[in-house]
N, C-alpha and C positions, 0 to 999 in steps of 0.2 A: 682551133675549136675552143670556144669559151665554156668553161665548166660552170655548172650551177653551184650555188652555195652548198647544196646537199652533197654533191660530188666532192667539192673541196674539203668539206668537213670530214667526210668519210675517208678520203685519202689521207688527211692529216691524222685521223685516228689510227689508220692502218700503219702509217709510217712511224708514228709514236710507239705503237705496240711492238712493231718490228725492232725499233731501236732499243726499247726497254727489254724485250725478250733476248736480244743479242747481248746486251750488257749482263743481264741475269744469267743467261746461258754460259757466257764466257766465265763469269765468276764461279758458277756451279761446276763447269767442266774443270776449271783450274783446281778447285777444292777436291773434286772427285779424283783428278789425276794425282794430286798430292797424297790423298788418303790411300789410293790404290797402291802407290809406291811404298808407303809406310806399312800397309798391310802385307805386302810381299816380304818385307823385312821381318815383320812379326811372325810370318809363317815359318821362318827359320827355327829349327828345333834347338833349344838350349838345354834340353834334357840331359841328365847324366849318361844315359845309355848311348847317346850320340857321341858325347865327349869320350867315353870309354872305348867306343868302337873306332872312331875316326882319329882320335888323338892318342895313339899308343906311345909308350915310352920311346920306342925306336924312332917313330916319326918326330916326336918332340925333340929328341936329341939331334935329329937331323935338321931341325928348324923349319921343316916344310910340312904343311897340312894339305892333304888332298881336298879339292873342292871343284865345283863346276865352273865353267867359264863366266857365268853370269852372277857368281857369288864369291865372297871371300870370307875367311875366318882368321882372326889373330888373337894370340894369347899373351897376357902380360902378367909379370910377377907382382909381388906386393910393393916393389919399388917403382913400378911403372915401366920396367924394362921389357922389351919384346922377347918372348920365349920362342914363339913359333908363329908362322903366318902362311897363308896360301901363296902359291908361287906366282899368282897373277897380279900381285900388288907390289908397290914400291915399299920395301920394309922401312926405310928411313922416313918416308912420307907418312905412313900410317902410324909409326911410333911417335913422330912429332905431333901429328894431328890428335892422337889419343891422349897425349900428355897435356896439350894446351887447350883443346876444344872440349874433349869429353871428360878430361880429368879422371882417368880410370883409377888412379890410386885412391880417390875419395869415394868410390862407389861403395854403397852399403847394401846389405841384404835386401832383396826385393826391389832395388833401384833399377831403372831402365831408362836410357836416354836415346832419343832419335835425332838424327841430323843428316846432312847431306855433304858430299865431298866430291870435288873434281879431281880425279886421279886416273889417268888413262881412260877417260870417259866419266860420266856422271853416275855416282853411287848414292844410294840411300842406306845409311848405316844405323846400327843400334849397339849399345854397350850395356852389359850387365855383369854383376859380380859372378865369378865362377862358383859353381855349386860345390865342387871339391876344393876347398881352400888350401889343401896340401899340395895340390897340383899347380894352381895358378891363383892370381888375385882377381882377374877380370878377363872377359872375352869380348871381342868386338867382331860383329858380323856385318856383312853388307851384301846388297844385291844391286845389280846394274839397273838404273832408272829407265823407265819407258820414256822416250823423248816426247815432249809436248806435241810436236807436229804429228808424230805417228799416232799418238793417243787420240788427237782430234780427228785426224784423217779417217781413222777406223769408224768413227761415230758421226762423220760428216753428213752422210745421206739421211740417216734417221733424224739428225738434228735439223736439217733443212726441211724435211718432211713435216716434222712437228711445228717448226716455225711457220711454214706455209699454211698448215691446218689452223693454227691459232690465229694467224693474220686474216684468213678467210672468215673465221667465226667473228673476229672483231669487226671486219668490214661489214658483214651482214648485220650484226647487231648495231653498229654505228649508223648504217644507212637507215635501218628501221627507226632507231631512236631519233635521229636528226629529222627524218621525214615526219615523224609524229610531232616533234617539237615545232617544226616549221608550218604545220598545217594551219594553226591559227593565223600565222603571218600571211599565208596565201589567201585565207578567207578575208582578212582585212584588206589585202591588195585588191581583191575583186570588189569589195564594198566601196573602196576608195575610187576605183575606176568608174563605178556607177554614179558617182557624184559629179555633176556637170554644172556649168554656169546657168543652165536653165532651171535647175533645182538644187539650190545650196542649203536646203533645210535638212537634208539627210545627214545622218551621223553614223559612225562605226559602232558596232556592238562592243562594249567593253567586257572582256572576260572577267569572271568572278574569281580569278585565281589570286589577285593581289600581287602578282609578280611583275617582271619587267615588261611582259606582253601587255598587261593591263595598263601600265604606265605609258607604253608606246601608243596604245589605242586612245588613251586620254589626251596625250600630246597631239596626236593626229586630229582629234576632234577639236581641240583648241585652235590648231592651225587652220582647219577648215572654217571654224567660226570667224577667225580673224580675216581670212580671205573673203568669206561671205560678206562680212561687214565692210571690207574695203571695196568689194565689187558693188555693193549697194550704194556706198558713198560715191563711187565713181559714176554709177548710173544717175544718181540724183544730181551730181555735179554737172554731168553732161546735159541732163534735162534742164536744170536751172540756167546753165550757161546759154543754151539755145534760146530759152525763154527771154533771158535778159538781153541777149543780142538782138532778138527779133523785135523787141519793143522800140529801141531807138532807131533801128533801121526802118521799121514801119512808120515811125513818126517822121523820119527824114524823107521817106518817099511821099508821104501825104503833104509835107510842106513844099516839096519840089513840084508835085502835081498841081497844088493850089497856085503856086507862083507861075507855072506854065500856062494855066488857064486864065489867070488874072495878072498880067504884067504889072499892074499898079501896086500889087502886094509884094513886089520883089524886095523893096526896102525893108520889109518886115520879115520876109521869108528867109533871106540870106542869113541874118543873125541867128534865126531859129535853127536853120540847117547847120550852121557852124557849131552851135551849142550841142545839137544832136551828135555831130561828128566827134566833138570833144568828149562827150559822155561815152560814146562807143569806144573811142581810143583809150580812155581811162579804164573802161571795163576790160578791154583786151589786154592792156598792160598788167592789170591785176590778175587776170587769168593766166598770163604767161609767167608771172612771178610765182603763183601758186603751183603751176605745173613744174617749174624748175625746182622748187623746194620739195615737191612730192617725189621728184626723180632723184633727189639727193644732191643737186648741184648748188654750190655756194662758193662765194669768193673766199680766197685765203684770208686768214686772220692776220691783221697787222696792228702795230701799236697805234692806238687812236686816242685823241683827247675828247672824251664824251662831253665835257663842259663846253668845248668850242662848238661841237655839233649842235648842242642845245641852243646856244646863242644864235647860230646861223639860222636854224629852223624857226626860231621865234621871230627873228627879223623878217624872214620871208612870209611867215604866217601873218604877221602884222600887215604886210602889204596885200595879202590875199583877202584878209578880213578887216578892212579899215573900220568897220562899225563895232568891232569887238574890242574890249579893253583886255589886253593880255598882260597879266601881272607876272613879273619875274621874281620868284622867291629866292631862297638861298641856293646858289649854284656852287657846289663844291668842285674842286679840281679832281678829275678822275681820268687816269691814263691806264688803259688796259689793252690787251689783245682782243680785237673785235673786227667785224666787217663794218667799216665806217658807213658805207652806203646803206646797208641794211638797218643799222641803228638810226641813221637819219630818217629812214622811211618809218620806223616805229614812232619816232618823235612827231614827225609830220602827220601821220595818220591819227595819232591820239589827239593832237592839238586841233586838227581839222574836225574830228568827231566832236570834240568839246565845243568848238566854235559853232557847229551846226545846231547843237542842242542847248546852248546857253541862252540866258536872257540878255546879259550884257558883258559878263566877265569870265575870263579863263585864267587860272593860275598854274604856273609850272615851277617845279623845284627839283633839284638834283642833290642827293646826299651820298656821302661815301662812308663806308665802314672798312674795317681791316680786311674782311674777306668778301665784300660785296659792294655794289652800288645800287641805289634806288632812285627811280624817276617817278614823280607823281604829277598827274594832270587833273586839276579840279575845274568844275564849272558850276554856275549858279542856275542850271536848268532844273527840270522836274525830277532828275535822278532816274535810277533804274531799280525796279522792284527786285526784292530778294530772289524771287522765283525765276527772274530773267537774267540774273548776273552770270550764269554759266553759258546760257544759250547765245548771248550776244557775240561770242567768239566763233559761232558756227558760220559756215559760208552761206551767203545770201539771206542771212537772218536780219530782218528789219523790224524793230519794235514800233516804228512809226512809218508805215508804208508810203503814205502820201508825201510826207515831208522829205523822206529820203530821196524819193524820185524827183521831187521838185528841186532839191538842192544838188542833184547830180550824183548822189551816192550810189555805189555799186553793190553794197552789201558784202564786200570782201575785205574792207580795210582792217577791221578788227581781227578777222581770220588770219590775215597776213601778219599782223602784229604778234599774234599768239605763236605762229610758226617760227618767226624770226627769233623771238625770245626763247623758245624751246631749243632752237639750234645753238644758242649762246649759253645753255645750261642755266636758264632763268625761269621765272614764273611771272604771270600777269593775272591780276584779279581786279574786281570792281567792289567798291564799298561806298558808303555815304561820305560826302565831303564834310569834314567837321567845320570848315571855315566858310564855305559858300553855300552849303546845303544841298547841292546837286549831287552829281556823280563824281567819284574819285577813281581814276585808273592808276594802279600801282604796279610798276615793273621793277622786279628785283632780279639782278644778275649776279651770280657768284663768280669771283675772280679765279 
């Protein structure tokens, strides 16, 4: 059986209370046992009338003092020598003990000392100066101690009853208090269950207590907000993907239908169909890349020469865009841990984007610093307005719809760039090109 949090906390409170009471009770009983034994010794009468009655000259001369089986009496002279003692104690043992531990010769008027001794059983003893100084110098009395086990056993049942009663009260109090404390949590749970993907606008009521529960509700609302935003982005992404895939497929179908009805147009229809297939393939590749990155999949980082990747991509871009003049600026040597394939895609996407929007020239440079490296791609095109410099990295965002479709763009290239750069602990932004006047894309990655 799985216990609820309320039951677990209540059980923990009861166990803690039981342990605490056991410790306190043990300490208390021990102190009570010690004090009761001392009080039993204190109850012995040191008054002169008892000494005069029980310690007659004849008894003292005989060296034996009458006493009960559970108590003893011993008399010492001014030099600490034993004058007389009860018959139930070891005379040499009590004489040695009184001299070394109690120091009876040093007792002064009104002094009284308590101690314990093991001598044919455990005794609690007291030593005081004799009231009649002509008769003796000190008297030592003792009573047999009550054993700890017997003392506890006599009080066991009422001790267990008290412990059970206290634990029951603690359990009831803890159950009520925990239940009251968890009531807002249960309410938040019900509110959270009511939030579904069909209505992600609902939020939890934040208690006005300002405590941990309020922080929990705030954190839950933030989490729900992030999930709602992610769900909205996913829905938009699916919708845009379906729309983007439908367009080239519809164009491909129209081209093939036209070629099937007019065989003379096959020479024109086939290249158009191939172009539509290429565009669809590029779109699917970009969608798969974004899906992999959204799922957290990435290649392991290996030592890569970024400058070599830039040179390779510039050479291939030159072959793809023969009408564009690609200027190679300063290319510093950069060797870092990176996903070489992903960095190559960043370079390729940025250069292709610049080639699409430029008038005639694209410039690329790579610079290195102690803790970072920076890639810049400039073009001499119309540039990007300040208000659009953030949205260009959104998925399927085209600032020039007709030209992007005409040139085969998917609207995902810059979104892929932003995702790859973020995964490499870098940033990418757009500014105005100081040399060519168009747009400048700046990628900065920290080592």
